[in-house]
N, C-alpha and C positions, 0 to 999 in steps of 0.2 A: 391537570396540575400534578396529580400523584405520579403520572408517568414521567413528567419532566424532572421531578425530584428524584425518582428512582434512577433515571438515566444519568443524572448528574453525579449521584453517589457512586454508581457503578464505574463511571469513567475515572473519577478522581481516586477511587479506591484501587483501581488497577484492573478492572474487568477487561478493559481494552486500552492498552498503551501501545499503539501500533508501530512503535519504533521511532526512527529518527531520520532526519535529513533526507526526506523523500525516498523512503525505503528501497524498493527494487526496480519495478517497472514504473519509474516516476513516482507518483504518490500511491501506487497500488503494490500490494505484495505479489511476489511471483506465484504464490499458490496459497489457497485457503484450506486449512485442514492438513494434518501431517501426511496423509496419503498423497494428496496433491503436491505438497511441498517436496516429497521425495521423488516425484515424477516431473520435475520442472514446471509444475503448476498445471499440467494437462489434466483437466477434470470435467470438461463440458460433456463428454460422452462416457463418463465413469459414474458408478453408483456404489461406492464403497463405504461411505460414512454419512453423517447427518449434517454436512456442510453445503447442502444444495442451495440454501438461501444466499450463499456467497458465490456459488459456482453456477449451478443450473437447477432452478426450482423443480423442474420436471423429474429430476433424478430421484427425488425423495420417495416416490411411490414404489420404486424398485428396491429401496434400502431396507424396508421392514421396520419393526419396532426396535429402536436403537437410541443410545445415548453416547456422546463423546465429549471429553474435555481434555485440555492439555495446555501447555505453555511453551514458549520459545525464549531462548536468550539470544537477543539480537545485538550484534556488535558491529556497528558501522564506523569506519575510520575516515574522517573528513579533514581536509586541509586546503589552504589557499596560499598562493605565493604571488607577491606583487613586487614589481621592480622599483622599489624605493620611492613610489609616488612621484615620479618625474624628476628626481634629484639629478639624474643624468650621469651618475657615477658608476652605473652598471651593477650596483649592489641590489640584493633582493632580500625580502623578509618573508618567512614562511610561518604560518600559524596553524595550529591543529585544534580541533574541537576537544574540549576536556571531558565531555560526556560520551562514553563509549559502550555502555552496557545498558540494555533495556529488557524488561520482561514483557512478553506479549501473550496474554491468555487467550483462550478460544473455547467455545462451547457450542454443542449441537444436540438437538433432541428431535426424534421423529416417532409418530404413533400412527399405526394403520387403523383407520376407522372402520374400514371393510377392505375387501380384496382389491378394490379399485380406487380408494381414496385415502390419502394420508394427510395429517396435519403435524406441523413441527415448528421449530424455531432455530435459527442460527444467530449467534452473537459473535461479532468479529470486529477487529480494527481494520478500517478500510485503507488508511494511509496516515501519514503525518510526518512531522519533522521535529527535531530537537537538537539544536546546535548551540554551543557555548564557547566562544573564543575570547580569551583574555586579551586586554589591551596591551600596547607597547609600554616601554618604561616611562613614557611621558603621559600615560593614561589615555592615549588616543587610539581608537580602534581603526580597522581598515576602511570604515565608512567616513572617517575623519571626525567622529564624534567621541565624547568621553565615555569611559567605562567599557564593560564587557559588551560583546556583540553576539546576538543569536536570536533564535525564535523557539517557541515551545508550542506545538500544535498536537492536540489529541483528537482523534476522530473515532467515535463509537457508532457501530451500526447494529441494529436489531432487526432481524428479518423473519417475522412469522410467515410460515410457508404452507401453502396448500397445493397438493399435486393430485392429478386425476388421470386414470387410464382411459383414453378415448377408444382404445382397442387393446387386446391382450398384450401387445408388445409396443404400444405407442402411448405416450403420456404428454400432458401439458402441465405447467405449474406457474404459480404466481407468488411473489414475495413482496408485500408492501415494505418499503425501507424506511425505518425511523432512525434518524441520525442525530448525533450530538457532537458538538465541537467545543473545544476550549483552546484559546489562543493568547499568546503573549509575545511581544517583541521587545528586545533590549538593545540599546545602542544604535538603532537604525534611524531614529528621529532626533532632530536637533532644534533648539530654539533659534538657530541661526538661518532659518529658511529665507528670511528677507535680507540677510546680510547685516542685521543690526543687533543680533543676539550675542550671547557669550560663547556659543559653540557647545554648550553643555547638552548632554542627551536628555531627551524627554521619554520616559518609559511609562506609558499609560497603564501597564499592568494587565492582568487577565480579563478576558471577556469571553462570554459563551454564547452559543447559538444552537437552535434546533432546526431540523429540516426533514423533508419527506420526498420520497420518490417511489419507484416500483421496478422490480425485476421480473421478467417473464421468461419462460423456457419451454423447449420441446426436446423430447428424447424418443428415439425409435430404435428398437432392436430388429434390424432388417433381416438378419439371419441369426443362428445360434452363435456365430462367431463375430458378426459385424454390428456395431452400435454407432449411431450418429446422434449429435446433439447440437442445440443452438440456444443461446441465451442473450437477452438484451436488457440493459439497465438504463433507465432514463437518467437524465441529469437530476441529482438530488438537490433541490432548491433549498438553500439555507437562509436563515434569518441573518440580519446584519450584525457585524461586530461594531457596535456604535462607537467604541473608542478608537476605531481605526478607519472609519468610513471616509474621513476627510484627508487621509494621509497614505499609509501603506497600501490599503485596499480600496483606494478611491475609484479605480476603474470599474470595480464591481459594487460601488456604493456601500462598501463594508461587508458584502457577502462573499464568502468563499465556498462556492458550490462544489459538490462532488461530481466529477466529470462523467458524462454519458459514455457508455462503452457497450460493446457487443462482442460475442465470440461464437465460433463454430468449431466443432470437433468431431473426431472419429476415433473409435477404439476397435482394434482388430485382434482377435485371439489367433495368433499365428500357429500355436500348438496348444494342447490342453492346459499347459501350465504357464504359457507365456502370452501376455497381452501387451500390445504396443499402442500408445495413444498419441494423437497429434491435435493441437489446438492452434487456431489463429484468433488473435484478439486485437481489436481496435479501441484505442482510448482517445477521446476527443477533448484533450486539454485546452485546445485553442478556443473552445466555446465557453470556457470559464473566464470571465472578464478579469478577475483579480490577478490571475496568473498568466492568462493567455495574451493579454495586451502587451505590445512591445515595450521594452525598457524605456525607449524614447518617449513613450506616452504614460510613464509611471507604473508600468506593469513589470512582469518578470520574464515575458517573452517565451513562455512554454508553447509548444506546438503539438499537434496530434501525433500519435505514434502507433506503429504496428508492432505486435509481439507474437513470436512463434514459440510454442511450448511442445517439446517432444519428450515422452517418457516411456519407460518399460517396466512391467511388473512380472516377476517370475516367482511362482509358488514352488519353492525348493522342496518342501515336504509338507506334511499336514500341520506342522507347527510354525514353519518359517516362510515368510514371503519377502523377497528382495526387490528393491526398486532403484532406478537411476533415471536421470533426466538432464535435459539441457533447455535453458530458457534464453532466448535472444530477443531483445527489444531495441527499438530506436532510442537515441538520446533526445529527450524533449527540449534540450537547451542549446541554442545556437551560440557560437563563439562571441558574437556581439553582445550577448546577454550574460556572459560569464561573471562580470563584476557584481551585478545585482543579485546573482544566485550564490554568492559566497555562503549565505545563511541556509541555502537549500540546494546543495550540489548533487542533484539526482541524475548523475551522468553515467551510471553503470549500464552496460549493454548486455553483458554475457554472464550467465550463472550456470554452475555445475551443481547438480543435486544428487543425493543418494538417500536411501532410507530402508528400513526393515520393520516388519511386524512379527511379533511372537505371540502365538495363541497359547494362553496359559491352560493349566489343567482344569480350571474352573470355567473356561469359555471366554475369558476376557482377552482383549487384544491390546498388547503393549506395543506402541509404534514410536519409532525414533526417526527423525529426519534431519539432514544436514544440507546446508546451502553455502556455497562460496560464490560471492559476487566479485568478479575479476576487476582489478583497478582500471579505471578509465579517467581521462582528464580532458579539459578543453581550455584553450587560452584565447583571451580577447582583451580589448582595450579597457583601461580604467575609465569609468564613466566621467570622472572629473578631470583626469589627466590622460588623454588618449595615447601619449607617448610612453606610458608606463603600463605594459601588459600585465594582466592578472590571469593566473592559472588556478582552476579549481579541480580537485581530484577526490576520488572516493573508492574504497573497496570495503567489503563486509563479509562477515561470517554469521550464520544463523544455525543454532542447534535446538531442536525441540523434541519434547516427549509428550505423548498423549495416551490416554487409556479409554477404551470404549468396549461396549458389550451389547449384544442383542438381548432384548428384554422378553 
């Protein structure tokens, strides 16, 4: 009970506000920790900071005694265009979400218990969405209901982590995942479901849920220049949002689980000061009933995606390290599901990243990372009026600062 209260306070207070409108790779961030964020998210075979609980638990035993904390300003720009809801006159209406800036904190800690065992914790936002569209002049939103349209989802994950060297250059790790969610939907539900109501929106308000899963990992330093890694996260099974189990999240009986995912990666030191890393990641959104069920069956139609993450790190001198990266993922939303995803237009596919770390005179590491998510859009039929196509689009910018040090 104390843990549940602590996680609720942390999430509401802003320890994890994971951003908005299905952040980057669908509901997942492109990278966890500022080092990974500057390298396109490539972190499965890297051991630079204490974010192994979100990337690869096995990396933590190679990190040493360390603490990291930081925050990003996340600015997603979401909009939707519909062809006048079937009026037939060729006119269109475009709406933009009014909420465009979000703060996303992060925290990591690691302690070496002996030369072969480390214990630590990573706190991060796994994903989320927050959209807020104002209604038209007649107070009707794009879903045909009254008032504003949008959703607010916060997801917090705490990952206590243990890593152990099974050989001098090989390790395994495990992170139990403790998750908290807070959800609200506005303007998506109506009292007119049976055709006998007034058409006014029903807004049940906030509901919360807790859930549990696990992430495991392996890391191997095959040579002094070549490191490989692998990480697997189970589906994080969440409690039901009771206020939404019979409507928006009915396919999952009110539960919005965190998707199963896995990644493999390689990092190669091409020269003493230059390391290149490549990750492949699979995210199985299709197995999450609430969002993976097709729109025709009251879901959102999300499908599994593949993500490729390529990054480079160059140690310019003893004080400065430079990073750059590219992140490419599939779009989890089909055109036929565009209309239902106005509130969650997670359609971005490509991201360009860059970052740098400055080593201070006291030994602290000040890291800055920037990500640009290039605009992407999809167009599909209006669920109620198929002759009126709907287009959803999104682009975003993220800039973050972190400070860490070896203890």
